[in-house]
C-alpha positions in Angstrom: -38.9 -68.2 21.3 -41.0 -66.1 23.5 -39.1 -64.2 26.2 -39.8 -65.2 30.0 -41.4 -62.9 32.5 -38.6 -62.0 35.0 -41.1 -62.0 37.7 -42.7 -65.2 37.5 -40.8 -67.1 34.7 -43.7 -67.7 32.6 -43.6 -67.2 28.7 -45.0 -63.7 27.7 -45.4 -62.0 24.3 -43.5 -58.8 23.5 -45.8 -55.6 24.2 -47.4 -54.3 21.2 -46.2 -50.6 20.7 -47.9 -47.9 18.6 -46.2 -47.0 15.4 -45.7 -43.4 16.7 -43.8 -44.8 19.6 -41.5 -47.1 17.6 -40.8 -44.5 15.2 -39.8 -42.1 17.8 -37.5 -44.7 19.5 -36.0 -45.5 16.1 -35.4 -42.0 15.4 -33.7 -41.4 18.7 -31.4 -44.3 18.1 -30.8 -43.3 14.5 -30.2 -39.6 15.1 -26.8 -38.7 13.2 -24.0 -38.7 15.7 -21.9 -36.5 13.4 -24.3 -33.6 14.2 -23.2 -33.8 17.7 -20.3 -31.3 18.6 -18.5 -30.5 21.8 -19.6 -31.5 25.3 -16.6 -33.8 25.4 -15.7 -32.4 29.1 -19.3 -33.1 30.2 -19.3 -36.6 28.8 -15.9 -37.3 30.5 -17.5 -36.1 33.8 -20.5 -38.5 33.4 -18.2 -41.5 32.6 -16.0 -40.6 35.5 -19.0 -40.6 37.9 -20.3 -43.9 36.6 -17.0 -45.6 37.9 -16.5 -43.7 41.1 -16.9 -45.7 44.2 -20.1 -44.8 46.2 -21.7 -43.1 43.2 -25.1 -44.0 42.0 -24.7 -42.0 38.8 -25.5 -38.5 37.5 -28.1 -36.1 36.7 -27.7 -34.2 33.4 -29.6 -30.8 33.5 -30.0 -28.2 30.6 -32.4 -25.9 29.1 -34.8 -26.9 26.4 -33.0 -27.5 23.3 -29.7 -27.8 25.0 -29.4 -31.3 23.5 -29.7 -33.5 26.4 -31.2 -36.4 24.3 -28.1 -36.3 21.9 -25.9 -35.9 24.8 -27.3 -39.2 26.3 -27.1 -40.9 23.1 -23.2 -40.1 23.0 -23.0 -41.3 26.5 -24.8 -44.6 25.5 -22.4 -45.1 22.6 -19.5 -45.1 25.0 -20.8 -47.6 27.5 -20.7 -51.3 26.9 -24.0 -52.0 28.4 -26.7 -49.2 28.7 -30.5 -49.4 28.7 -32.5 -46.5 27.6 -35.8 -45.3 29.2 -37.8 -42.2 28.2 -40.1 -40.1 30.3 -43.0 -38.9 28.1 -45.4 -36.1 29.4 -48.4 -37.5 27.7 -47.8 -40.9 29.2 -47.3 -39.8 32.7 -50.6 -40.9 34.2 -49.8 -44.4 32.9 -48.1 -46.5 35.8 -44.5 -47.7 35.0 -44.8 -46.5 31.3 -41.2 -46.0 31.0 -40.2 -49.2 32.5 -42.3 -51.5 30.1 -39.4 -51.5 27.6 -37.3 -53.3 30.1 -39.9 -55.6 31.8 -42.3 -56.8 29.0 -45.3 -58.4 29.9 -45.5 -56.7 33.3 -48.5 -58.3 35.2 -51.0 -55.8 36.2 -51.1 -57.1 39.8 -47.5 -56.6 40.2 -47.4 -52.9 41.5 -44.7 -53.0 44.5 -41.8 -51.0 43.6 -39.4 -53.3 45.4 -40.6 -56.3 43.3 -40.3 -54.4 40.1 -36.8 -53.1 41.0 -36.1 -56.9 41.7 -37.3 -57.7 38.3 -35.2 -55.0 36.6 -32.2 -55.9 38.4 -32.6 -59.5 37.4 -32.9 -58.6 33.7 -30.1 -56.1 33.6 -27.6 -58.6 35.2 -28.7 -61.3 33.1 -28.3 -59.3 30.1 -25.0 -57.4 30.9 -23.2 -60.6 32.3 -19.9 -59.3 33.7 -20.1 -55.9 32.3 -21.2 -52.9 34.3 -24.8 -51.9 33.5 -26.2 -48.5 33.2 -29.9 -47.1 33.0 -29.9 -44.1 30.8 -33.3 -42.2 31.4 -34.3 -39.2 29.4 -36.8 -36.6 30.4 -36.8 -37.7 33.9 -39.2 -34.9 35.2 -42.1 -36.6 33.3 -41.6 -39.8 35.3 -44.6 -40.8 37.7 -43.9 -41.5 41.5 -43.9 -45.1 40.8 -40.9 -45.4 38.5 -39.1 -42.9 40.5 -39.4 -45.2 43.5 -38.2 -48.1 41.6 -35.2 -46.2 40.1 -34.5 -45.0 43.8 -34.6 -48.6 44.9 -32.1 -49.6 42.1 -29.8 -46.7 43.0 -29.6 -47.5 46.7 -29.1 -51.2 46.3 -25.9 -50.5 44.4 -27.3 -52.0 41.2 -26.9 -50.5 37.8 -25.8 -46.9 37.8 -28.2 -44.5 36.4 -27.9 -41.5 34.2 -30.8 -39.0 34.2 -31.6 -35.9 32.1 -34.0 -33.1 33.3 -35.2 -29.8 32.0 -37.0 -28.2 34.9 -35.6 -29.2 38.3 -38.7 -27.5 39.8 -40.6 -30.3 38.3 -38.4 -33.1 39.3 -39.8 -35.6 41.8 -38.4 -34.9 45.5 -37.3 -38.4 45.7 -34.7 -37.7 42.8 -33.7 -34.5 44.3 -33.0 -36.2 47.5 -30.7 -38.5 45.7 -28.5 -36.0 44.2 -28.5 -33.7 47.2 -27.3 -36.7 49.4 -24.4 -37.1 46.9 -25.6 -40.3 45.3 -26.3 -38.7 42.1 -23.9 -36.1 40.8 -25.6 -33.1 38.9 -23.9 -32.1 35.7 -25.2 -28.8 33.9 -24.9 -28.7 30.1 -23.7 -25.0 29.4 -24.2 -23.1 26.4 -22.1 -24.0 23.2 -19.0 -22.3 23.1 -18.2 -20.1 20.0 -15.8 -22.7 18.7 -18.7 -25.3 19.1 -21.3 -23.3 17.5 -18.9 -22.7 14.5 -18.3 -26.5 14.2 -22.0 -27.3 14.5 -22.9 -24.7 11.8 -20.0 -26.1 9.4 -21.6 -29.7 10.0 -24.9 -28.6 9.3 -24.0 -26.6 6.2 -21.7 -29.2 4.9 -18.8 -26.9 4.2 -16.5 -24.5 5.7 -18.0 -21.2 7.2 -16.3 -18.0 7.6 -15.9 -16.4 10.9 -18.2 -13.6 10.2 -20.7 -16.2 9.4 -20.2 -18.1 12.6 -20.5 -14.9 14.5 -23.8 -14.2 12.9 -24.9 -17.7 13.7 -23.9 -17.3 17.3 -26.2 -14.2 17.8 -29.0 -15.9 19.7 -30.3 -15.4 23.2 -29.0 -18.9 24.4 -26.5 -20.8 22.3 -28.2 -24.2 22.5 -28.1 -26.8 19.6 -31.7 -26.1 18.7 -31.5 -22.3 18.8 -28.3 -22.6 16.5 -30.1 -24.8 14.0 -33.0 -22.4 13.8 -30.7 -19.5 13.6 -29.0 -21.2 10.6 -32.1 -21.9 8.9 -33.3 -18.3 9.4 -30.1 -16.8 8.0 -29.9 -19.1 4.8 -33.7 -18.5 4.0 -32.8 -14.5 4.3 -29.8 -15.0 2.2 -27.6 -13.8 5.0 -25.5 -16.9 4.6 -24.6 -17.5 1.1 -22.2 -20.1 -0.6 -19.4 -18.9 -2.7 -17.5 -21.7 -4.4 -16.8 -24.4 -1.7 -17.3 -22.2 1.4 -20.0 -20.4 3.2 -19.8 -16.5 4.0 -22.0 -14.0 5.6 -23.7 -11.6 3.3 -23.0 -7.8 4.0 -26.5 -6.7 3.3 -29.1 -9.4 4.1 -32.8 -8.9 3.9 -34.1 -7.5 7.2 -35.3 -9.6 9.9 -38.9 -9.2 10.5 -39.6 -12.1 12.9 -39.5 -10.1 16.2 -38.5 -11.0 19.7 -40.3 -14.3 19.8 -38.0 -15.6 16.9 -35.1 -14.3 18.5 -35.8 -16.1 21.8 -36.8 -19.4 20.0 -34.8 -22.4 20.8 -34.0 -21.2 24.4 -35.8 -21.6 27.5 -39.6 -21.1 27.1 -40.8 -17.7 28.5 -44.2 -16.2 29.0 -45.4 -13.0 27.4 -44.7 -11.0 30.7 -41.3 -12.5 31.1 -40.5 -11.7 27.3 -41.5 -8.1 28.2 -39.1 -8.1 31.3 -36.4 -9.3 29.0 -37.0 -6.6 26.4 -37.3 -4.0 29.1 -33.9 -4.8 30.5 -32.3 -4.7 27.1 -33.6 -1.4 26.5 -32.6 0.0 29.8 -29.3 -1.9 30.0 -28.8 -2.4 33.8 -31.8 -1.2 35.7 -32.1 -1.5 39.6 -34.0 -4.6 40.7 -36.2 -2.6 42.9 -37.2 -0.4 39.8 -38.1 -3.5 37.7 -40.0 -5.2 40.7 -42.4 -2.4 40.8 -44.0 -3.4 37.4 -42.8 -7.0 37.2 -43.9 -10.2 39.1 -40.8 -11.3 41.3 -41.6 -15.0 40.4 -41.0 -13.9 36.9 -37.6 -12.4 37.7 -36.5 -15.4 39.6 -37.5 -17.9 36.9 -35.7 -15.9 34.3 -32.6 -15.9 36.5 -33.0 -19.6 37.1 -33.2 -20.1 33.3 -29.8 -18.2 32.8 -31.5 -15.2 30.9 -31.0 -12.8 33.6 -28.3 -12.0 36.2 -28.2 -10.0 39.4 -25.1 -8.4 40.7 -24.2 -8.6 44.2 -23.9 -4.9 45.1 -25.6 -3.1 47.9 -28.2 -1.8 45.1 -28.6 -4.9 43.1 -29.2 -4.3 39.5 -30.3 -6.6 36.6 -28.8 -7.3 33.2 -29.1 -9.8 30.6 -26.4 -12.5 30.7 -24.7 -11.9 27.2 -24.2 -8.7 25.4 -25.5 -10.3 22.2 -28.9 -11.0 23.8 -29.1 -7.3 24.8 -28.4 -6.0 21.3 -30.4 -8.7 19.4 -33.6 -7.9 21.5 -33.1 -4.2 21.1 -33.1 -4.6 17.3 -35.9 -7.2 17.1 -38.5 -5.3 19.5 -41.4 -3.8 17.5 -42.2 0.1 17.7 -45.6 -0.7 19.4 -43.8 -2.8 22.1 -41.1 -0.2 22.6 -43.7 2.5 22.9 -45.9 0.5 25.6 -42.8 -0.2 27.6 -41.6 3.3 27.4 -45.1 4.5 28.9 -44.5 2.5 31.8 -41.2 3.9 32.8 -42.9 6.6 35.0 -44.1 3.9 37.4 -40.6 2.6 37.8 -38.9 4.8 40.3 -35.6 6.0 39.1 -35.3 4.1 35.8 -36.3 7.1 33.8 -33.5 9.2 35.4 -31.0 6.3 34.8 -32.2 6.2 31.1 -31.6 9.8 30.7 -28.0 9.4 32.0 -27.3 7.0 29.1 -28.0 9.1 25.9 -27.4 6.2 23.5 -30.1 4.0 25.0 -32.3 7.0 25.4 -32.3 8.2 21.9 -32.5 4.5 20.5 -35.5 3.8 22.7 -37.3 7.0 21.8 -36.8 6.7 18.1 -38.0 3.1 18.3 -41.1 4.2 20.3 -41.8 7.1 17.7 -41.0 9.9 20.3 -39.5 13.2 19.6 -35.7 13.3 19.4 -33.5 16.6 18.5 -30.9 16.3 15.7 -28.3 17.2 18.3 -29.2 14.5 20.6 -29.3 12.0 17.6 -25.8 13.2 16.4 -24.4 12.7 20.0 -25.8 9.3 20.3 -24.2 8.3 16.9 -20.9 9.8 17.9 -21.0 7.4 21.1 -22.0 4.6 18.9 -19.1 5.1 16.7 -16.7 5.4 19.7 -18.0 2.1 21.0 -17.5 0.3 17.6 -21.0 -0.4 17.0 -20.9 0.8 13.4 -23.6 -1.4 11.9 -26.2 0.3 14.2 -25.1 3.6 13.1 -25.6 2.9 9.5 -29.1 1.3 10.3 -30.0 4.2 12.5 -29.0 6.9 10.0 -31.1 5.1 7.3 -34.2 5.1 9.5 -33.9 8.9 9.9 -34.8 9.6 6.3 -34.0 13.2 5.1 -32.6 14.0 8.7 -29.9 11.6 8.1 -28.4 14.2 5.5 -27.5 16.7 8.1 -23.7 17.5 8.2 -23.5 16.3 11.8 -25.3 13.1 11.1 -23.2 12.5 7.9 -19.9 13.0 9.5 -20.6 10.0 11.8 -22.0 8.1 9.0 -18.7 8.5 7.0 -16.8 7.2 10.1 -18.9 4.2 10.4 -18.9 3.5 6.7 -15.1 3.6 6.7 -14.7 1.4 9.5 -17.0 -1.4 8.0 -15.2 -1.1 4.6 -18.4 0.0 2.7 -16.7 2.6 0.7 -19.5 3.6 -1.8 -21.5 4.6 1.4 -18.5 6.4 2.6 -18.3 8.5 -0.6 -22.0 9.1 -0.6 -21.5 10.6 3.1 -18.5 12.4 2.0 -20.4 14.2 -1.0 -23.1 15.4 1.3 -20.3 16.8 3.6 -18.6 18.3 0.7 -21.5 20.3 -0.3 -21.8 21.9 3.0 -18.0 22.4 3.8 -18.4 26.2 4.0 -21.1 26.1 6.7 -19.4 23.6 9.1 -18.0 24.8 12.5 -14.1 24.5 12.9 -14.2 21.4 15.0 -16.7 19.5 12.4 -14.5 20.8 9.6 -11.3 19.4 10.9 -12.9 16.0 11.8 -14.7 15.7 8.5 -11.5 16.7 6.6 -9.4 13.9 8.5 -12.2 11.4 7.5 -12.1 12.5 4.0 -8.3 12.0 3.9 -8.7 8.4 5.2 -11.3 7.7 2.5 -9.0 9.3 -0.1 -6.0 7.1 0.9 -8.0 3.9 0.6 -9.4 5.0 -2.7 -5.8 5.5 -4.1 -6.8 9.3 -4.7 -3.3 11.3 -4.3 -5.1 14.2 -2.8 -5.3 12.7 0.9 -2.0 14.5 1.7 -3.3 17.6 -0.1 -6.6 17.5 1.9 -4.6 17.5 5.2 -2.3 20.3 3.9 -5.4 22.4 3.3 -6.7 21.7 6.8 -3.1 22.7 8.1 -3.3 26.0 6.3 -6.9 26.7 7.5 -5.8 26.0 11.1 -2.8 28.6 10.5 -5.5 31.2 9.4 -7.4 30.4 12.8 -4.2 30.7 14.8 -3.7 34.1 13.3 -7.4 35.2 14.3 -7.3 33.5 17.7 -7.5 36.3 20.3 -8.3 34.3 23.6 -6.5 31.6 25.4 -9.4 29.2 24.8 -9.2 29.6 21.0 -5.6 29.3 21.0 -5.9 26.0 22.9 -8.5 24.9 20.6 -6.2 25.5 17.4 -3.5 23.8 19.2 -5.7 20.7 19.5 -6.7 21.0 15.9 -3.1 21.1 14.8 -2.2 18.0 16.8 -5.1 16.1 15.3 -3.8 17.0 11.8 -0.2 15.8 12.9 -1.6 12.6 14.1 -3.6 12.1 10.8 -0.5 12.8 8.8 1.3 10.1 10.8 -1.4 7.7 10.1 -1.0 8.3 6.5 2.8 7.8 6.6 2.2 4.6 8.2 -0.3 3.6 5.7 2.1 4.3 2.8 5.1 2.7 4.6 7.1 5.7 5.7 7.9 4.5 9.2 11.3 6.3 9.2 9.3 9.7 9.1 7.2 8.8 12.0 10.2 7.9 14.1 11.3 11.4 13.4 8.0 13.3 13.5 6.2 11.6 16.6 8.9 11.5 19.1 8.3 15.1 20.2 4.6 14.5 20.0 4.5 11.5 22.2 4.4 11.9 26.1 5.1 8.6 28.0 4.4 10.1 31.4 0.5 10.9 30.3 -0.1 13.7 32.7 -3.7 13.6 34.3 -4.3 16.9 33.1 -5.0 15.8 29.5 -8.5 15.9 28.4 -10.3 12.8 26.9 -9.4 13.8 23.3 -5.9 14.8 23.9 -5.5 11.2 25.8 -7.0 9.6 22.6 -4.5 11.6 20.5 -1.7 10.2 22.8 -3.0 6.6 22.2 -2.9 7.0 18.6 0.6 8.7 18.5 2.0 6.1 20.7 0.8 3.3 18.9 2.1 4.7 15.7 5.5 5.3 17.2 5.5 1.8 18.6 4.6 0.3 15.2 7.5 2.2 13.6 9.9 0.9 16.5 8.7 -2.7 15.8 9.2 -2.7 12.2 12.6 -0.9 12.7 13.5 -4.0 14.7 13.9 -2.1 18.0 11.0 -2.7 20.4 10.5 0.1 23.0 9.5 -1.5 26.3 8.9 1.9 27.9 6.5 3.0 25.2 4.9 -0.3 25.4 4.2 0.0 29.1 3.1 3.8 28.6 0.5 2.6 25.9 -0.7 -0.2 28.1 -1.4 2.4 30.8 -3.3 4.6 28.4 -5.4 1.8 26.9 -6.5 0.7 30.4 -8.2 4.0 30.8 -12.0 3.4 30.3 -12.4 7.0 29.0 -10.4 6.1 25.8 -13.0 5.0 23.2 -13.3 1.7 21.8 -12.7 2.9 18.3 -9.4 4.6 19.3 -8.1 1.7 21.5 -9.1 -0.9 19.0 -7.2 0.9 16.3 -4.1 1.2 18.4 -4.0 -2.6 19.4 -4.5 -3.7 15.9 -1.9 -1.4 14.7 0.9 -2.8 16.8 -0.5 -6.3 16.9 -0.2 -6.5 13.1 3.2 -5.0 13.0 4.5 -7.5 15.4 2.8 -10.6 14.1 3.7 -9.8 10.4 7.2 -9.4 11.3 7.5 -12.4 13.6 7.9 -10.4 16.6 7.4 -11.6 20.2 3.8 -11.6 21.6 5.1 -10.4 25.0 6.3 -7.2 23.6 2.9 -6.1 22.8 0.6 -3.9 25.2 -1.9 -6.0 27.0 -5.5 -5.7 25.8 -7.6 -3.8 28.3 -10.3 -5.8 30.0 -13.6 -4.1 29.2 -17.1 -5.0 29.1 -18.0 -3.9 25.6 -20.2 -6.0 23.4 -17.9 -5.9 20.5 -14.6 -7.8 20.8 -11.3 -6.3 19.5 -10.8 -6.3 15.7 -7.9 -8.7 16.0 -10.1 -11.3 17.9 -13.1 -11.4 15.5 -13.9 -11.6 11.9 -11.8 -12.3 9.0 -8.9 -10.7 10.4 -8.7 -13.0 13.4 -9.3 -16.0 10.9 -6.4 -14.6 8.6 -4.0 -14.4 11.6 -5.0 -18.1 12.6 -4.4 -19.1 8.9 -1.0 -17.5 8.8 -0.2 -19.1 12.1 -1.0 -22.7 10.8 1.0 -21.8 7.8 3.9 -20.9 9.8 3.4 -24.2 11.9 3.4 -26.3 8.5 -0.3 -27.2 8.6 -0.9 -26.1 5.1 -4.2 -28.0 4.6 -5.8 -26.4 7.8 -4.3 -23.1 6.8 -5.7 -23.4 3.4 -9.3 -24.0 4.6 -9.1 -20.9 7.0 -7.8 -18.6 4.3 -10.3 -19.9 1.6 -13.2 -18.4 3.8 -11.2 -15.3 4.2 -10.7 -14.6 0.6 -14.4 -15.2 -0.1 -15.6 -13.3 2.8 -13.7 -10.0 2.3 -14.7 -9.9 -1.7 -17.5 -7.4 -1.0 -16.0 -5.4 2.1 -12.6 -5.3 3.3 -12.2 -2.7 6.1 -8.8 -3.9 6.9 -7.2 -4.4 3.4 -6.4 -8.2 3.8 -7.7 -9.6 0.6 -4.4 -9.7 -1.3 -2.5 -11.0 1.9 -5.1 -13.8 2.3 -4.9 -14.7 -1.4 -1.1 -14.6 -1.5 -0.8 -17.0 1.6 -3.5 -19.2 0.1 -1.5 -19.8 -3.0 1.5 -20.8 -0.8 -0.7 -23.2 1.1 -1.7 -25.0 -2.2 1.7 -25.4 -3.7 2.1 -29.1 -2.2 -1.3 -30.1 -3.3 -0.2 -29.5 -7.0 -3.2 -27.3 -7.3 -1.7 -23.8 -7.3 -3.0 -23.0 -10.8 -6.5 -24.0 -9.9 -6.3 -21.8 -6.9 -4.8 -18.8 -8.4 -7.4 -18.9 -11.1 -10.1 -18.8 -8.7 -8.6 -15.7 -6.7 -10.2 -12.1 -7.2 -8.8 -10.1 -10.0 -9.5 -6.7 -8.3 -7.8 -3.6 -7.4 -8.1 -4.2 -3.7 -4.5 -4.0 -3.2 -4.7 -0.2 -3.3 -6.9 -0.2 -0.4 -4.4 -2.1 1.7 -1.7 -0.6 3.9 2.0 -0.9 2.9 2.5 -3.5 5.7 -0.4 -5.7 4.2 1.1 -5.3 0.7 4.6 -6.0 2.0 3.5 -9.3 3.6 1.4 -10.3 0.6 4.5 -9.8 -1.6 6.7 -11.8 0.9 4.2 -14.8 0.4 4.1 -14.4 -3.4 8.0 -14.6 -3.6 7.9 -17.6 -1.3 5.3 -19.2 -3.8 7.4 -18.2 -6.7 10.5 -19.9 -5.0 8.4 -23.2 -4.7 7.0 -23.3 -8.1 9.7 -21.2 -10.2 13.3 -20.3 -10.0 14.8 -20.2 -6.6 17.5 -17.6 -7.8 15.1 -15.3 -9.2 13.2 -15.4 -5.9 16.3 -15.0 -3.8 17.1 -11.8 -6.0 13.6 -10.5 -5.4 14.1 -11.0 -1.5 17.4 -9.4 -1.8 16.1 -6.5 -3.8 13.3 -5.7 -1.4 15.5 -5.3 1.7 17.1 -2.2 0.4 13.7 -0.6 0.1 12.5 -1.9 3.4 15.5 -0.4 5.1 14.9 3.2 3.4 11.5 3.0 4.6 12.5 2.3 8.2 11.4 -1.4 8.2 14.6 -3.1 9.3 12.6 -6.0 10.5 11.4 -6.8 7.1 14.8 -6.1 5.7 16.3 -8.9 7.9 13.5 -11.3 7.0 14.1 -10.7 3.4 18.0 -11.1 3.7 17.4 -14.4 5.6 15.2 -15.7 3.0 17.4 -14.7 0.1 20.4 -16.2 1.9 18.6 -19.4 2.7 17.8 -19.7 -1.2 21.5 -19.6 -1.6 22.3 -16.0 -2.4 25.8 -15.3 -1.0 25.4 -11.5 -1.3 22.3 -11.5 1.0 24.5 -13.6 3.6 27.1 -10.8 3.5 24.5 -8.2 4.0 23.4 -10.2 7.0 26.9 -10.2 8.3 27.4 -6.6 7.9 24.2 -6.1 9.6 25.1 -8.0 12.6 28.6 -6.3 12.9 27.0 -2.9 13.0 24.2 -3.8 15.3 24.0 -4.4 19.0 20.8 -6.5 18.6 21.5 -10.2 19.4 18.5 -11.1 17.3 20.3 -10.1 14.0 23.5 -11.7 14.9 21.7 -14.9 15.8 19.8 -14.8 12.6 22.8 -14.6 10.2 24.7 -17.2 12.1 21.7 -19.6 11.7 21.5 -18.8 8.2 25.1 -19.5 7.5 25.1 -22.7 9.5 22.3 -23.8 7.1 24.2 -22.9 4.0 27.4 -24.4 5.1 26.0 -27.6 6.9 28.7 -26.9 9.6 28.0 -27.9 13.2 30.9 -25.4 14.3 28.5 -22.7 12.9 25.6 -24.0 15.1 27.8 -23.9 18.1 28.4 -20.5 17.3 24.7 -19.9 17.1 24.7 -21.4 20.8 27.5 -19.2 22.0 25.9 -16.0 20.5 22.5 -16.9 21.8 23.5 -17.7 25.4 24.0 -14.0 26.6 20.6 -13.0 25.5 17.9 -14.2 27.9 15.1 -13.5 25.3 16.5 -15.8 22.5 18.8 -18.2 24.6 16.2 -20.9 25.3 14.9 -21.4 21.7 18.2 -21.2 19.8 20.1 -23.3 22.4 17.5 -26.0 22.2 17.6 -25.7 18.3 21.3 -26.0 18.2 21.5 -28.8 20.6 18.8 -30.9 18.9 20.5 -30.2 15.5 23.7 -31.7 16.8 22.4 -34.5 19.1 23.6 -37.8 18.3 26.6 -36.5 16.6 30.3 -37.3 17.8 30.9 -33.8 19.0 31.7 -30.8 16.8 34.5 -32.4 15.1 32.2 -34.5 12.8 33.0 -34.1 9.2 32.1 -30.7 7.7 29.5 -31.9 5.1 26.4 -33.4 6.5 23.5 -33.4 3.9 20.9 -34.0 6.8 22.3 -31.3 9.1 20.6 -28.5 7.5 17.1 -30.2 7.4 17.4 -31.2 11.0 18.5 -27.7 12.1 15.6 -26.2 10.1 13.1 -28.4 11.7 14.5 -27.8 15.2 14.5 -24.0 14.8 11.1 -24.0 13.2 9.7 -25.5 16.3 11.3 -22.8 18.5 10.0 -20.1 16.1 6.5 -21.7 16.7 7.2 -21.3 20.5 8.0 -17.8 20.0 4.5 -17.1 18.4 2.9 -17.9 21.9 1.6 -15.0 24.1 2.6 -14.9 27.7 -0.8 -16.5 28.9 -0.8 -19.0 26.1 2.9 -20.2 26.8 1.9 -20.4 30.7 -1.3 -22.5 30.1 0.6 -24.6 27.5 3.4 -25.3 29.9 0.9 -26.3 32.7 -1.1 -28.7 30.2 2.3 -30.1 29.2 2.8 -31.4 32.9 -0.5 -33.5 32.6 -2.8 -31.1 34.4 -6.4 -31.0 33.4 -8.3 -28.0 32.1 -10.2 -27.7 35.4 -7.0 -27.8 37.4 -5.4 -25.1 35.2 -8.3 -22.8 35.5 -8.4 -22.9 39.2 -4.4 -22.3 39.2 -4.6 -19.2 36.9 -7.9 -17.9 38.1 -9.5 -18.1 34.6 -12.7 -19.9 33.5 -12.5 -23.4 31.9 -13.7 -22.0 28.5 -10.9 -19.4 28.6 -8.2 -22.0 29.2 -9.4 -24.1 26.4 -9.5 -21.2 24.0 -5.8 -20.4 25.1 -5.0 -24.1 24.4 -6.7 -24.3 21.1 -4.7 -21.4 19.9 -1.5 -22.9 21.3 -2.0 -26.1 19.7 -2.7 -24.4 16.4 0.6 -22.4 16.6 2.7 -25.1 17.7 1.4 -27.8 15.3 0.6 -30.3 18.2 -2.6 -32.2 18.9 -2.0 -33.9 22.3 -0.4 -33.1 25.7 2.2 -35.8 25.1 3.5 -33.8 22.1 3.2 -30.7 24.1 5.3 -32.2 26.8 8.0 -33.1 24.3 8.2 -29.7 22.8 7.8 -27.5 25.9 9.6 -29.5 28.8 13.3 -30.6 28.8 14.0 -34.3 29.1 13.6 -35.5 32.7 11.3 -32.6 33.6 8.1 -34.1 35.3 
């Protein structure tokens, strides 16, 4: 039966469409929805606007490649009655070309927009019936004047709501602009994909889990749009920078070099002209040039367009400066620029006013640009730039730069910085090569270089299990003693004093690596200064930060946090003069000590808010993924933890700068015990000597998980004996927190001697945490409600532990007829265990995560929370994601039940 013409009611034949048009529409409808990730918040905003009274719909704006078509497709799938129209640039001259799919057989003489709008309304209402109809229009900037007038008539007559997508608002018809400026159409911008969305999209495309390093490599694009991410994945896989190992994808440490240049790096984002590309490269090389300087050689129109496209930003200072929107864009363009382009742009600096002077004040950028442009650079300038790069944490660039220097890279001042960078990246073969070059020239080194190189050599020896690390530091100490005897001026004496302090701190680092925390408690107390006088030099402040973090680590492991020392370290870390390398090592040291002993996140020093391009080590790479996996394991989410830990194990096989391979492997075996696949998993773990490159803390945590695994699959009594035996060694080392953990685990496995040791420990200690712990263990072993009430009474005086253990004991005894119930209750231990496990998960939240999770538990939306705590929505989402993972919940309802007491709104 032929359809009727909605204008005059006559029978018409469907329009004949070209095969290309039909194939395009079919591909649009059939595109895989599973490749669409994220954008849930924007979809919710669109759906909310479509039902709001007085709204005509929405306009979705985004740069090319941001996935507007896929976004509209997801919106269409969630609507009961939607009609899709497409604006096509090649058909723009054809009147009403996008409307012919709605009005088949449109008579040529019918050209008035009001009549066509009436026909569309009649069709839509007939087809939709009682449902709300929506017109979904893709690429609306390609619509000509006549369809725009028809859509405007539809919107203004309170007919079907409309959802439009546009790329370039400058090309949008003024009639549409008037609609959303008047408030009839709400504008919704599609932002860049967040890192978690990029990670998820990459895993969907690759079809297997991806390591965090791999996700970070995929995210290194100018603008994180779906198109640019897909092109980046294709490029990385073709260059073998992403490789598959077993059932996961990892990032290769030494991929083939990228030779595609700036255009490839910018592909997938907004289209830019050749002049605009040069402007981006110029800003990347200069860092943050003045607007007036750049405007001397650039067209202001190009600057405005780059700013509108989200590639450039201008600060609001009195003398405005330009910078790229993301640090990764700046570093990527700097690496991708060719020598000829760098030389050409460098020659134009003389016409940019004060730009050349600004560049001279930034030795790193100055040296990198001159080397890229083939201009003369001295060895001293290069060594200073490498030292600053090492201090900023850009170790990969240090190695690449040294490799480009040829024979000049073998100079001792260059090799010392290469040794630092190779050690920080876990490339121990390269570090050994640099150490060999330095050893050949040791007699010719100046005292300052000799001490620095000797300390780095000792660090290399300790991760290589060479017992001469302590001997190397002893020889340095003897050399400094000789220098002290020869010092004849106050300046020389001060220099020797500084050398001796550096060696003392290096010895403390070696002691922490070997697990001699009691030695650090004795040795560092006199070295640490908590008031931090302003007279200290930058290097002395760096030594203070390292010494304070080592002493705080020892305090945490001893089970005696030091709030005064924590506050002093936080103040020191806030000093921007402290290099990234020193601050990152200090933060990582105390965070690992706290997290691996179940400490409170609130007791840690706050991470300083800096603008560096490289995140802190605990927030990136396999180390961050390992901590996430351990949090998931503690929350009982073994399958998710196993997925995270598998990628860590495969990723760090080649380079393991933090020595986490054995810890990740041990935790992975524990994850798989419930799957019945422990033997398969352990058979696939690396049989290497990597444990010798791990610190004592990493080895101790790995031993704990291996013993837990043995308790699950083997003899519980033997595992309990193993836990109990380790407790004595832990106390001898000064790691009282680990000793308590071992005794509690042994007692839970039924070892009475461990419970007696816990009792003696609590009787001789003023720490409420120890007493509460042994009471809880005794309650589990005896299944006695009276013991749980004792936990309550003991926990009440402690403001730190009272809420968690009070709720635990209350929930465990809830529903009982008071504490006089019969003594033996087979379900009591399991209920108490579940309740306390929930409170232990609460204790893993940081102060900010707990604040945001509490607000979310009350039902507030992410936007409302962001406004209340003065954070961005993405930051709030990140905190909630981590809180959900640690708490083992998946909704705000579960969050409310866990965080808020009954009756609290």
